[in-house]
C-alpha positions as CSV (number, residue, x, y, z in Angstrom):
1,M,24.4,0.8,15.2
2,S,25.8,-0.5,11.9
3,R,23.4,-0.3,9.1
4,T,25.1,-2.8,6.8
5,A,22.5,-5.2,5.7
6,P,23.1,-8.7,7.0
7,A,23.6,-11.5,4.4
8,S,22.8,-14.5,6.6
9,L,20.1,-15.7,8.9
10,A,22.6,-15.6,11.8
11,G,23.4,-12.0,10.8
12,I,19.8,-11.0,10.8
13,K,19.3,-12.4,14.3
14,R,22.3,-10.5,15.6
15,F,21.1,-7.4,13.9
16,A,17.7,-7.9,15.5
17,K,19.3,-7.9,18.9
18,Q,20.9,-4.6,18.2
19,I,17.6,-3.1,16.9
20,A,15.7,-4.4,20.0
21,T,18.3,-2.8,22.3
22,E,18.4,0.5,20.5
23,K,14.7,0.9,20.0
24,S,13.4,-0.9,23.1
25,I,11.1,-3.1,21.1
26,K,10.2,-6.8,21.3
27,H,12.6,-9.3,19.8
28,T,10.0,-10.6,17.4
29,A,9.4,-7.1,16.1
30,A,13.1,-6.5,15.8
31,L,13.4,-9.7,13.8
32,E,10.8,-8.4,11.3
33,E,12.6,-5.1,11.0
34,A,16.0,-6.6,10.6
35,S,14.7,-8.9,7.9
36,Q,13.1,-6.0,6.0
37,L,16.4,-4.0,6.2
38,A,18.1,-7.0,4.8
39,G,15.8,-6.9,1.8
40,Y,13.2,-9.5,2.8
41,Q,9.5,-9.0,3.4
42,T,9.3,-10.8,6.7
43,F,11.5,-12.9,9.0
44,L,9.7,-16.0,7.6
45,H,10.6,-14.8,4.1
46,A,14.3,-14.5,5.2
47,K,14.3,-18.0,6.7
48,R,13.0,-19.5,3.5
49,A,15.2,-17.5,1.2
50,L,18.3,-18.3,3.3
51,A,17.5,-22.0,3.7
52,P,20.3,-24.5,3.0
53,A,21.1,-25.5,-0.5
54,G,18.5,-27.9,-2.0
55,T,15.5,-26.2,-0.4
56,P,13.4,-24.6,-3.2
57,P,12.7,-20.9,-2.6
58,P,9.1,-19.6,-2.9
59,R,8.3,-19.1,-6.6
60,S,6.5,-15.8,-6.1
61,T,9.4,-13.9,-4.6
62,S,12.3,-14.6,-6.9
63,A,11.5,-12.0,-9.5
64,Q,10.6,-9.5,-6.9
65,T,13.8,-10.1,-5.0
66,R,15.8,-9.5,-8.2
67,R,14.0,-6.2,-8.8
68,Q,14.6,-5.1,-5.2
69,T,18.3,-5.9,-5.4
70,A,18.6,-3.9,-8.7
71,M,17.0,-0.8,-7.2
72,T,19.4,1.6,-5.4
73,Y,18.6,3.1,-2.0
74,E,18.2,6.5,-3.6
75,D,15.9,5.2,-6.3
76,F,13.8,3.4,-3.7
77,H,13.3,6.6,-1.7
78,L,12.5,8.7,-4.8
79,K,9.8,6.1,-5.7
80,T,8.2,6.0,-2.3
81,R,8.3,9.8,-1.9
82,A,6.6,10.2,-5.3
83,A,3.8,7.7,-4.3
84,W,3.3,9.3,-1.0
85,T,3.0,12.8,-2.6
86,S,0.4,11.4,-5.0
87,A,-1.7,10.0,-2.2
88,V,-1.5,13.3,-0.3
89,N,-2.4,15.4,-3.3
90,K,-5.5,13.4,-3.9
91,L,-6.8,14.7,-0.6
92,A,-5.7,18.4,-0.7
93,S,-3.4,21.0,-2.0
94,G,-1.5,23.7,-0.2
95,N,-0.7,23.8,3.6
96,R,-3.7,22.0,5.0
97,S,-4.8,20.0,8.0
98,M,-7.5,17.4,7.5
99,G,-9.3,15.3,10.2
100,W,-11.7,12.3,10.4
101,T,-13.3,10.6,13.5
102,R,-15.7,8.0,12.2
103,L,-14.2,4.5,12.1
104,D,-15.2,3.9,8.5
105,D,-13.7,7.2,7.4
106,V,-10.5,6.6,9.3
107,E,-10.1,3.1,7.7
108,R,-10.8,4.4,4.2
109,T,-8.6,7.5,4.5
110,V,-5.5,5.8,6.0
111,T,-5.5,2.8,3.5
112,P,-3.7,4.6,0.6
113,F,-0.8,5.4,3.0
114,L,-0.1,1.8,3.9
115,G,2.0,-0.9,2.2
116,R,5.1,-3.0,2.4
117,N,8.3,-0.9,2.0
118,Y,6.3,2.2,1.3
119,S,5.6,4.0,4.6
120,H,6.6,3.5,8.2
121,A,4.4,3.7,11.4
122,H,6.1,5.1,14.5
123,L,4.5,3.6,17.6
124,P,3.5,5.3,20.9
125,T,6.2,3.4,22.8
126,G,9.0,3.9,20.3
127,G,10.2,1.9,17.3
128,G,7.8,1.1,14.4
129,F,6.7,-1.1,11.6
130,D,5.6,-1.0,8.0
131,F,1.8,-1.3,8.2
132,W,0.8,-3.6,5.3
133,S,-2.9,-3.2,5.5
134,V,-5.8,-2.2,7.8
135,K,-9.3,-3.5,8.5
136,Q,-11.9,-3.3,11.3
137,S,-11.1,-5.5,14.2
138,R,-13.4,-7.9,16.0
139,E,-13.0,-5.6,19.0
140,P,-15.7,-3.0,18.8
141,G,-14.6,0.4,17.6
142,C,-11.2,-0.8,16.8
143,L,-8.9,-1.2,13.7
144,E,-6.2,-3.8,13.2
145,F,-3.1,-3.0,11.2
146,A,-1.2,-6.0,9.8
147,Y,2.6,-5.7,9.7
148,S,3.6,-9.4,9.1
149,D,1.9,-12.7,8.2
150,R,1.1,-13.4,11.9
151,N,1.3,-10.0,13.6
152,V,-1.3,-7.2,13.9
153,I,-1.6,-4.1,15.9
154,V,-5.1,-3.3,17.4
155,V,-6.0,0.2,18.4
156,K,-9.2,2.2,19.1
157,P,-9.0,5.4,16.9
158,K,-10.1,8.7,18.4
159,G,-9.3,10.6,15.3
160,L,-7.1,10.7,12.2
161,I,-5.2,13.8,11.1
162,I,-3.4,14.3,7.8
163,E,-1.1,17.3,7.6
164,R,-0.1,18.3,4.1
165,V,3.2,20.1,4.0
166,D,3.2,22.4,1.0
167,A,7.0,23.1,1.1
168,D,7.5,19.4,0.4
169,P,4.4,17.2,0.2
170,A,6.5,14.0,0.6
171,E,7.1,15.2,4.1
172,S,3.4,15.3,4.9
173,F,2.3,12.9,7.7
174,V,-0.6,10.9,9.0
175,L,-1.3,11.1,12.8
176,L,-3.6,8.5,14.4
177,E,-4.8,9.6,17.8
178,L,-5.8,6.7,20.0
179,D,-8.8,6.4,22.4
180,H,-8.6,4.5,25.6
181,L,-8.5,0.7,25.2
182,D,-8.4,-1.4,28.3
183,T,-6.3,-4.6,28.7
184,S,-7.7,-7.8,27.3
185,G,-8.0,-9.9,30.4
186,A,-5.4,-12.4,29.2
187,Y,-3.1,-11.7,32.1
188,S,-3.3,-11.3,35.9
189,E,-4.4,-7.9,37.1
190,E,-0.9,-7.2,38.3
191,R,0.6,-7.8,34.9
192,S,-2.2,-6.0,33.2
193,E,-1.5,-2.9,35.4
194,G,2.1,-3.0,34.3
195,M,1.1,-3.2,30.7
196,R,-1.2,-0.2,31.2
197,E,1.7,1.8,32.5
198,D,4.0,0.6,29.7
199,G,1.3,1.5,27.2
200,V,1.3,-1.8,25.3
201,E,-0.1,-5.3,25.6
202,E,1.0,-8.3,23.5
203,V,-1.3,-11.3,23.4
204,L,-1.8,-14.5,21.5
205,E,-5.0,-14.9,19.4
206,I,-6.5,-18.3,18.6
207,D,-9.9,-18.5,17.0
208,G,-10.8,-15.0,18.1
209,R,-9.8,-15.5,21.8
210,Y,-6.8,-13.9,23.6
211,Y,-4.3,-15.8,25.6
212,S,-0.9,-15.1,27.2
213,R,1.8,-15.1,24.5
214,D,4.4,-16.3,27.0
215,G,5.0,-19.8,25.5
216,V,4.7,-18.9,21.8
217,D,8.4,-18.8,21.2
218,D,8.6,-22.4,22.5
219,G,5.6,-23.5,20.4
220,Y,2.9,-23.8,23.1
221,Y,0.2,-21.7,24.9
222,L,-1.7,-22.1,28.2
223,D,-5.4,-22.8,27.8
224,E,-8.2,-21.6,30.1
225,D,-7.3,-24.3,32.7
226,G,-3.6,-23.5,32.6
227,R,-2.6,-26.6,30.6
228,E,0.1,-26.4,27.9
229,Q,-1.3,-26.9,24.4
230,D,0.5,-27.0,21.1
231,L,0.0,-24.0,18.9
232,P,-2.6,-24.7,16.2
233,K,-2.1,-23.9,12.6
234,H,-3.9,-20.6,12.7
235,W,-2.6,-18.2,15.4
236,R,-1.6,-14.6,15.6
237,I,0.2,-12.2,17.8
238,V,-1.9,-9.1,18.6
239,V,-0.2,-6.0,19.9
240,R,-2.7,-3.7,21.6
241,F,-2.0,0.0,22.4
242,P,-4.3,1.4,25.1
243,K,-3.3,5.0,24.5
244,G,-1.1,7.4,22.6
245,Q,-0.5,8.3,19.0
246,I,0.8,6.5,15.9
247,L,2.6,8.6,13.3
248,I,2.8,7.3,9.7
249,V,5.4,8.9,7.3
250,A,6.9,8.1,4.0
251,K,9.9,5.7,4.0
252,G,12.1,8.3,2.4
253,S,11.0,11.2,4.7
254,I,13.1,13.3,6.9
255,W,11.3,12.1,10.0
256,N,11.8,8.4,9.1
257,G,15.5,9.0,8.3
258,S,16.4,10.3,11.8
259,S,17.4,7.9,14.5
260,K,16.1,10.4,17.1
261,T,12.5,10.0,16.0
262,Y,12.4,6.2,16.9
263,S,12.3,7.2,20.6
264,G,8.6,7.8,20.3
265,M,9.0,11.6,20.6
266,H,5.9,12.2,18.4
267,N,3.8,10.7,21.2
268,T,4.4,13.8,23.3
269,M,3.7,16.3,20.4
270,G,0.6,17.7,18.8
271,A,0.1,17.7,15.1
272,D,1.1,21.4,14.9
273,E,4.4,20.7,16.8
274,I,5.2,17.8,14.5
275,R,4.5,20.0,11.4
276,D,6.7,22.8,12.8
277,A,9.6,20.4,13.4
278,I,9.3,19.0,9.9
279,E,9.1,22.4,8.3
280,R,12.2,23.5,10.2
281,A,14.0,20.4,9.0
282,I,12.9,21.2,5.3
283,H,14.2,24.8,5.7
284,N,17.6,23.6,7.1
285,R,17.9,21.0,4.4
286,N,17.2,23.5,1.6
């Protein structure tokens, strides 16, 4: 796939189709990733920034956009790697594996490793997002990770592991092991079973209730009686993972720079195997 950043809204949409095909992710997720690769925070940000002449851009992003444009790709990676190393070093030194299981501890520990254009979370089913923030979900025992203004990922953590790689701390990684999370009940049992097998469920959330997200792209949803209703002002897309592992790495890391890792290969590996692969890659690089 070409990695030339698109300069138009149409280009972002075409790029998103390529990303969705290559990584086997939802089109909405691909739009967010394509927009970030083009230098925008979200697809909504891209739409506003690339609006026809005469449409005023958001005031808060103009200075930030100029700074991002001025920063080279190499400088960006140096900055993110340095910040990642600092976060890891606050927890430990040397080659060390650290683990947490309590929900509060998992939330607190993972927070410094999240942020826009800072780290990247590789998902159990492949592909990934920049996790902006984390907080405890309304679902018992669960956390929700925001990756855009209207999109969150909900998981039930089984444990959090941070592996510090002494040979290059910027290559250290965060592994979130997921406990079983059943489907939401927003779909028929047949569709829910298919989602269990696929390892992911995507639903619409309105006022704390889950609905099928089938009509969202057309601006409506089906209520409890099966009637079409216009989307209200406040709605979100919730992506739920019933099993697997989420691997969080620095944006400028070896793992994140390889197209092979976007297949979800980490989901079949233990923390030790991931560490071994990274340390071999560091050795070969050096």
